C-alpha positions as CSV (number, residue, x, y, z in Angstrom):
1,M,-59.3,64.7,10.7
2,T,-58.6,61.4,12.4
3,S,-59.2,58.0,11.0
4,D,-60.4,55.0,13.0
5,P,-57.7,52.3,12.9
6,E,-60.4,49.6,13.1
7,L,-61.8,50.5,9.7
8,K,-58.4,50.0,8.1
9,S,-57.8,46.6,9.7
10,G,-58.5,43.5,7.7
11,E,-59.4,43.2,4.0
12,R,-62.3,44.0,1.8
13,I,-65.0,41.3,1.8
14,A,-64.8,41.0,-2.0
15,K,-61.1,40.5,-1.8
16,V,-61.4,37.8,0.8
17,I,-64.0,35.9,-1.3
18,A,-61.7,36.2,-4.3
19,R,-58.7,34.8,-2.4
20,A,-60.8,31.8,-1.4
21,G,-61.1,31.0,-5.1
22,L,-64.8,31.2,-5.3
23,A,-65.1,34.1,-7.7
24,S,-63.3,37.2,-8.9
25,R,-63.6,40.4,-7.0
26,R,-66.2,41.8,-9.5
27,E,-68.3,38.6,-9.2
28,A,-68.0,38.8,-5.4
29,E,-69.4,42.3,-5.5
30,E,-72.3,41.1,-7.6
31,W,-73.0,38.3,-5.0
32,I,-73.0,40.9,-2.2
33,A,-75.4,43.1,-4.1
34,A,-77.7,40.1,-4.6
35,G,-77.7,39.4,-0.9
36,R,-75.9,36.0,-1.1
37,V,-73.1,36.9,1.3
38,A,-73.4,37.0,5.1
39,V,-70.9,38.1,7.8
40,N,-71.2,36.8,11.3
41,G,-74.8,35.6,10.5
42,G,-76.0,38.9,9.0
43,V,-76.6,39.5,5.3
44,I,-74.7,42.4,3.8
45,D,-75.6,44.5,0.8
46,S,-72.4,46.6,0.3
47,P,-68.9,45.5,-0.5
48,A,-67.5,48.4,1.5
49,L,-66.7,46.2,4.5
50,N,-63.5,45.0,5.9
51,V,-63.3,41.6,7.6
52,T,-60.6,39.9,9.6
53,A,-59.7,36.3,10.3
54,A,-62.0,36.3,13.4
55,D,-65.1,37.1,11.2
56,R,-67.3,34.3,9.9
57,V,-68.1,34.7,6.2
58,S,-70.6,32.6,4.3
59,V,-71.9,32.5,0.7
60,D,-75.4,31.0,0.2
61,G,-75.3,29.7,3.7
62,T,-72.0,27.8,3.2
63,A,-69.0,28.9,5.2
64,L,-66.1,30.3,3.3
65,P,-63.4,27.6,2.7
66,G,-60.0,28.0,4.1
67,R,-57.4,29.7,2.0
68,E,-55.3,27.4,-0.2
69,R,-52.0,27.8,-1.9
70,T,-51.8,30.3,-4.8
71,R,-51.5,28.3,-8.1
72,L,-51.2,29.3,-11.7
73,F,-51.9,27.2,-14.8
74,L,-51.1,27.6,-18.5
75,Y,-53.9,26.7,-20.8
76,H,-53.9,26.5,-24.6
77,K,-57.3,27.9,-25.5
78,P,-58.6,26.5,-28.8
79,R,-60.9,28.4,-31.1
80,G,-64.7,28.3,-30.6
81,L,-64.7,28.6,-26.8
82,L,-65.8,31.5,-24.6
83,T,-63.7,32.8,-21.6
84,T,-66.5,32.8,-19.1
85,H,-68.0,30.5,-16.5
86,V,-71.6,30.8,-17.7
87,D,-72.9,31.9,-21.1
88,P,-76.6,32.9,-21.3
89,R,-76.8,31.7,-25.0
90,G,-75.5,28.3,-24.1
91,R,-72.2,28.5,-26.0
92,P,-69.3,26.3,-24.9
93,T,-66.8,27.8,-22.5
94,I,-63.3,26.9,-21.5
95,F,-64.2,25.9,-18.0
96,Q,-66.5,23.2,-19.4
97,K,-63.5,21.6,-21.1
98,L,-61.1,21.6,-18.1
99,P,-60.4,18.4,-16.2
100,P,-62.9,17.9,-13.2
101,H,-60.2,17.4,-10.6
102,L,-58.9,21.0,-10.9
103,P,-60.0,23.7,-8.3
104,R,-62.2,26.6,-9.3
105,L,-60.1,28.7,-11.6
106,I,-60.3,32.3,-12.8
107,S,-58.9,33.6,-16.0
108,V,-56.3,36.3,-16.2
109,G,-57.9,38.5,-18.8
110,R,-59.9,37.1,-21.7
111,L,-59.5,35.8,-25.2
112,D,-62.2,36.3,-27.9
113,F,-64.3,33.4,-29.2
114,N,-62.1,32.9,-32.3
115,T,-58.8,33.8,-30.6
116,E,-56.5,30.9,-29.6
117,G,-53.3,30.6,-27.7
118,L,-52.0,31.0,-24.2
119,L,-54.4,31.8,-21.4
120,L,-53.4,32.1,-17.7
121,L,-55.7,30.5,-15.1
122,T,-55.3,30.9,-11.3
123,N,-57.2,30.1,-8.2
124,D,-56.4,33.5,-6.6
125,G,-58.8,36.2,-7.7
126,A,-56.5,39.0,-6.4
127,L,-53.6,37.7,-8.4
128,A,-55.7,37.5,-11.5
129,R,-56.8,41.1,-11.1
130,L,-53.2,42.3,-10.6
131,L,-51.7,40.5,-13.6
132,E,-54.3,41.8,-16.0
133,L,-53.8,45.4,-15.1
134,P,-51.8,47.5,-17.6
135,A,-49.8,49.0,-14.7
136,T,-48.2,45.6,-14.1
137,G,-46.5,46.0,-17.5
138,W,-46.5,42.4,-18.6
139,L,-46.1,42.2,-22.4
140,R,-48.5,40.1,-24.4
141,R,-47.3,38.8,-27.7
142,Y,-49.5,37.6,-30.6
143,R,-49.0,36.1,-34.0
144,V,-51.5,37.5,-36.5
145,R,-52.5,36.4,-40.0
146,A,-54.2,39.2,-41.8
147,H,-55.6,39.8,-45.3
148,G,-54.6,42.9,-47.0
149,A,-51.5,45.1,-47.6
150,V,-49.4,47.2,-45.2
151,N,-45.8,48.3,-45.0
152,Q,-43.5,48.4,-42.0
153,A,-43.6,52.2,-41.9
154,Q,-47.3,52.2,-41.1
155,L,-46.7,49.6,-38.3
156,D,-43.9,51.7,-36.8
157,Q,-46.3,54.6,-36.3
158,L,-48.2,52.4,-33.8
159,R,-45.3,52.7,-31.3
160,K,-46.7,56.2,-30.4
161,G,-50.2,54.9,-29.8
162,V,-53.3,55.5,-31.8
163,T,-56.8,56.7,-31.1
164,I,-59.7,54.8,-32.8
165,S,-63.4,55.8,-32.4
166,G,-62.5,57.8,-29.3
167,I,-60.6,55.0,-27.6
168,R,-56.9,55.5,-26.9
169,Y,-54.6,52.6,-27.4
170,G,-51.1,52.6,-26.0
171,A,-47.8,51.8,-27.6
172,I,-47.9,48.8,-29.9
173,E,-44.9,46.8,-31.3
174,A,-45.8,45.4,-34.7
175,N,-43.5,43.8,-37.3
176,I,-44.1,41.9,-40.6
177,E,-43.0,38.3,-40.3
178,R,-43.6,37.1,-43.8
179,V,-45.9,37.8,-46.8
180,Q,-47.9,35.0,-48.6
181,G,-49.7,36.4,-51.6
182,S,-52.5,38.6,-50.3
183,N,-52.0,37.5,-46.7
184,L,-49.3,38.4,-44.3
185,W,-48.1,37.2,-40.9
186,L,-47.4,39.8,-38.2
187,T,-46.0,39.8,-34.7
188,F,-48.0,42.0,-32.3
189,A,-47.0,43.0,-28.8
190,I,-49.2,45.1,-26.4
191,R,-49.3,45.8,-22.7
192,E,-52.9,47.0,-22.1
193,G,-55.0,44.2,-23.6
194,K,-58.2,46.2,-24.2
195,N,-61.3,44.5,-25.7
196,R,-60.6,43.4,-29.3
197,E,-57.5,45.7,-29.4
198,V,-55.5,43.8,-32.0
199,R,-58.5,43.5,-34.4
200,N,-59.5,47.1,-34.0
201,V,-56.0,48.5,-34.6
202,L,-55.3,46.3,-37.7
203,G,-58.8,47.0,-39.0
204,H,-57.9,50.7,-38.8
205,L,-55.0,50.0,-41.1
206,G,-57.2,48.2,-43.6
207,L,-56.3,44.7,-42.6
208,T,-58.8,41.8,-41.8
209,V,-57.6,39.5,-39.2
210,T,-58.2,35.8,-40.2
211,R,-56.2,34.2,-37.3
212,L,-55.0,35.4,-33.9
213,I,-52.7,33.4,-31.6
214,R,-51.4,34.6,-28.3
215,V,-47.9,33.1,-27.9
216,S,-46.8,34.6,-24.5
217,F,-48.1,36.5,-21.5
218,G,-45.3,38.1,-19.5
219,P,-42.6,35.6,-18.7
220,F,-44.8,32.6,-19.6
221,Q,-44.6,31.1,-23.1
222,L,-47.1,28.9,-25.1
223,A,-44.2,26.8,-26.4
224,E,-45.3,23.3,-27.4
225,L,-48.5,23.1,-25.4
226,E,-51.1,21.3,-27.4
227,P,-54.5,22.9,-28.0
228,G,-56.9,22.2,-25.1
229,A,-54.0,21.1,-22.8
230,I,-53.4,22.6,-19.4
231,E,-50.1,22.7,-17.4
232,E,-49.5,24.0,-13.9
233,V,-46.6,26.3,-13.2
234,P,-44.4,25.0,-10.3
235,T,-44.7,27.1,-7.1
236,R,-41.0,27.9,-7.1
237,V,-41.1,29.2,-10.7
238,L,-44.3,31.3,-9.9
239,R,-42.7,32.9,-6.9
240,E,-39.5,33.8,-8.8
241,Q,-41.5,35.2,-11.8
242,L,-43.7,37.3,-9.6
243,G,-41.0,38.7,-7.5
244,D,-41.2,40.3,-4.1
245,K,-43.2,43.4,-5.3
246,L,-46.0,41.6,-7.2
247,G,-46.1,38.9,-4.6
248,A,-46.7,41.4,-1.8
249,Q,-49.2,43.4,-3.8
250,S,-51.3,40.3,-4.7
251,G,-50.9,38.8,-1.2
252,A,-50.1,35.4,-2.8
253,D,-49.7,32.6,-0.3
254,F,-47.1,30.0,-1.4
255,S,-46.9,28.1,1.9
256,A,-50.6,27.1,2.4
257,P,-51.5,23.5,1.6
258,I,-53.0,22.5,-1.7
259,A,-56.7,21.6,-1.4
260,T,-57.2,18.2,-2.9
261,T,-60.5,18.1,-4.8
262,P,-61.5,14.5,-5.7
263,P,-62.9,14.1,-9.2
264,P,-66.7,14.0,-9.2
265,Q,-68.2,10.6,-9.8
266,R,-70.3,10.3,-12.9
267,E,-73.8,9.2,-12.4
268,P,-74.9,6.2,-14.6
269,R,-76.8,7.2,-17.6
270,N,-80.4,6.3,-17.9
271,I,-80.6,4.3,-21.1
272,R,-84.0,4.5,-22.7
273,P,-85.2,1.3,-24.3
274,S,-86.2,1.3,-27.9
275,K,-89.7,1.3,-29.1
276,N,-89.6,-2.3,-30.1
277,F,-88.3,-3.5,-26.7
278,R,-90.6,-5.7,-24.7
279,E,-90.0,-6.5,-21.1
280,P,-89.9,-10.3,-20.4
281,Q,-93.0,-11.6,-18.9
282,K,-92.7,-13.1,-15.4
283,V,-93.6,-16.8,-15.4
284,V,-95.7,-17.7,-12.4
285,A,-95.5,-21.3,-11.3
286,P,-98.8,-23.0,-11.0
287,V,-100.2,-23.6,-7.5
288,Q,-100.0,-27.3,-6.6
289,P,-103.1,-28.7,-4.8
290,T,-102.6,-29.7,-1.2
291,G,-101.4,-33.2,-0.7
292,S,-100.1,-33.7,-4.2
293,K,-96.6,-34.7,-4.8
294,T,-94.4,-32.4,-6.8
295,K,-92.7,-34.2,-9.7
296,E,-89.0,-33.4,-9.9
297,R,-88.2,-32.3,-13.4
298,K,-85.0,-33.7,-14.6
299,S,-82.7,-31.7,-16.7
300,S,-82.6,-32.5,-20.4
301,D,-79.7,-34.4,-21.8
302,H,-78.5,-31.6,-24.0
303,A,-78.4,-29.1,-21.1
304,W,-75.1,-27.3,-20.7
305,R,-74.8,-27.9,-17.0
306,A,-76.2,-31.4,-16.9
307,H,-74.1,-33.9,-14.9
308,E,-72.4,-36.5,-17.0
309,A,-73.7,-39.3,-14.7
310,D,-77.3,-38.2,-15.4
311,L,-77.0,-38.3,-19.1
312,T,-78.8,-41.1,-20.8
313,T,-77.8,-40.4,-24.3
314,K,-74.4,-40.6,-26.0
315,K,-71.8,-38.5,-24.2
316,L,-70.7,-35.5,-26.2
317,R,-67.0,-35.6,-26.9
318,R,-64.9,-32.5,-26.9
319,K,-62.5,-31.8,-29.7
320,F,-59.1,-30.7,-28.5
321,H,-56.3,-29.1,-30.6
322,G,-52.6,-29.2,-30.1
323,D,-51.2,-31.0,-27.1
324,Q,-54.6,-31.8,-25.6
325,R,-55.5,-33.9,-28.5
326,A,-52.6,-36.3,-27.9
327,A,-53.6,-36.6,-24.2
328,E,-57.2,-37.6,-25.1
329,K,-57.9,-41.3,-24.7
330,R,-60.1,-42.8,-27.3
331,Q,-61.5,-46.4,-27.3
332,R,-61.5,-47.7,-30.8
333,P,-60.9,-51.2,-32.2
334,A,-57.3,-52.1,-32.7
335,G,-56.1,-52.3,-36.2
336,E,-58.3,-49.6,-37.7
337,L,-56.2,-46.6,-36.8
338,R,-53.4,-45.8,-39.2
339,A,-51.1,-42.8,-39.0
340,G,-49.7,-41.1,-42.0
341,L,-47.8,-38.0,-42.9
342,L,-48.9,-35.7,-45.7
343,Q,-47.8,-32.3,-46.9
344,D,-49.9,-29.3,-47.6
345,R,-49.5,-27.0,-50.6
346,K,-46.7,-25.1,-48.9
347,G,-44.7,-28.2,-48.1
348,R,-45.5,-28.3,-44.4
349,P,-45.9,-31.8,-42.8
350,V,-49.4,-32.6,-41.7
351,A,-50.2,-35.6,-39.4
352,V,-53.4,-37.4,-40.4
353,E,-55.3,-40.5,-39.1
354,R,-56.8,-42.9,-41.6
355,Y,-59.4,-45.5,-40.9
356,G,-60.2,-48.6,-43.0
357,Q,-58.3,-51.4,-44.6
358,P,-55.0,-50.3,-46.1
359,S,-54.7,-50.6,-49.8
360,A,-51.9,-52.7,-51.5
361,P,-48.7,-50.7,-51.7
362,Q,-47.9,-49.5,-55.2
363,P,-44.4,-49.3,-56.6
364,R,-43.0,-45.8,-56.7
365,Q,-42.3,-44.6,-60.2
366,E,-39.7,-42.1,-61.2
367,P,-40.9,-38.6,-62.1
368,H,-39.6,-38.9,-65.7
369,Q,-41.2,-42.3,-66.2
370,E,-44.6,-41.2,-65.0
371,S,-44.6,-38.3,-67.4
372,R,-44.2,-40.5,-70.4
373,R,-47.3,-41.9,-72.0
374,Q,-45.8,-45.3,-73.0
375,P,-42.4,-47.0,-73.2
376,R,-40.5,-46.5,-76.3
377,Q,-40.3,-50.3,-76.9
378,E,-44.0,-50.3,-77.7
379,R,-43.7,-47.6,-80.3
380,R,-43.1,-48.4,-83.9
381,Q,-39.5,-48.1,-84.9
382,E,-38.9,-46.1,-88.0
383,P,-36.2,-47.1,-90.5
384,H,-34.1,-44.1,-90.0
385,Q,-34.0,-44.8,-86.2
386,D,-32.7,-48.4,-86.9
387,R,-30.0,-47.1,-89.2
388,R,-28.8,-44.6,-86.6
389,E,-28.5,-47.3,-83.9
390,K,-26.1,-49.3,-86.1
391,R,-23.8,-46.4,-86.8
392,P,-20.5,-46.6,-84.9
393,G,-19.9,-44.0,-82.3
394,K,-23.6,-43.3,-81.6
395,F,-25.4,-44.1,-78.3
396,S,-27.8,-47.0,-78.2
397,R,-31.5,-46.5,-77.6
398,A,-31.2,-48.2,-74.2
399,H,-28.6,-45.7,-73.2
400,S,-30.7,-42.8,-74.3
401,R,-33.6,-43.8,-72.1
402,N,-31.4,-43.3,-69.0
403,R,-30.6,-39.7,-70.0
404,S,-31.8,-36.7,-68.1
405,P,-35.7,-36.3,-68.1
406,D,-35.4,-32.7,-69.1
407,R,-35.0,-33.8,-72.7
408,A,-38.2,-33.7,-74.7
409,S,-39.7,-37.1,-75.5
410,G,-40.5,-38.2,-79.0
411,P,-38.5,-39.2,-82.1
412,R,-35.5,-37.3,-83.2
413,P,-36.1,-35.0,-86.2
414,R,-34.5,-36.2,-89.5
415,Q,-32.6,-33.0,-90.0
416,P,-31.3,-30.6,-87.4
417,R,-33.5,-27.6,-87.0
418,G,-32.4,-24.5,-88.6
419,R,-30.8,-26.3,-91.6
420,K,-32.4,-26.5,-95.0
């Protein structure tokens, strides 16, 4: 039996669409079945077709874009997002949270709605399909917080694989990291990545998963990537990690140019006015009769843009602060302005201007003299004070007035305090 070499030339149409970054191979096959793909102007209904570079492929009437460089991104998926492009129930997806300037990306595998951690995204559908296959052998590690009790011996039995509800799961590496009361943290490593594999296996052991975090996928680590953040893997690192074998199987192109997708411009929002909003009425100028002279309306004196020469009232004077105040020229009668220097309550000097006739200068009094009510000469001298002044070796009353003001005023007690 001979085979036609023309049938083997080229690539499958679904694979070509996936390489262009429009969809995955599975989605491309659905587009073909729906009649959305045409080759050389004719609509096809079967994905069993090989195409070459000379063929013209279009999707929904739009020509297939040129192939761009293979790119890979690391995305920290937060909880509460679906790993899909469109959800029929309207739930939020990871692609709705990505920056708008990125190309159309495809996820390598999936993470559940409540699962968080590392998720690989690529613009090459063939590469995404290759990396998620169990035959590739890339290990996927998780950190699991579960409620319940289990021992290490039970977890070691998972290395041989386990069958649950007729589904066979391959070898699993599980270890207890630490125990916190009725909860425990585990490290889980799998290579297949079947639907809800971690939750189903731990549920088979009597554990309830309360948190699931993927920390690595093959050679790529989550590290310190923040939740919701995305980071591109350099082309050189991606080529080294894939190697020659995986690079050839996926057909990745690392020499093609990077398609620059400008960020879409946001349309202005239509702000709806409130119920109490009223549009301003248009004022229609009255029609002047023919031959009448139109009176020119002068601007009012208080108008903001009125010219100073047209003002008939008193000119408004601006108040300046700082250096501009000293530069302002004021016309006032001479002799009325007096400058002085005061202090505020914090002791800072304040320059003031006083108007009016200056009052007569008053003699400055000492602080200790102002605090006294009246001079001691006006007080009645008591007999014991006269006798003390005549005693030899005692200070006179005139000398005692000049003493420090911190001494309490008033007559000296007859006997020292504390003596009886």
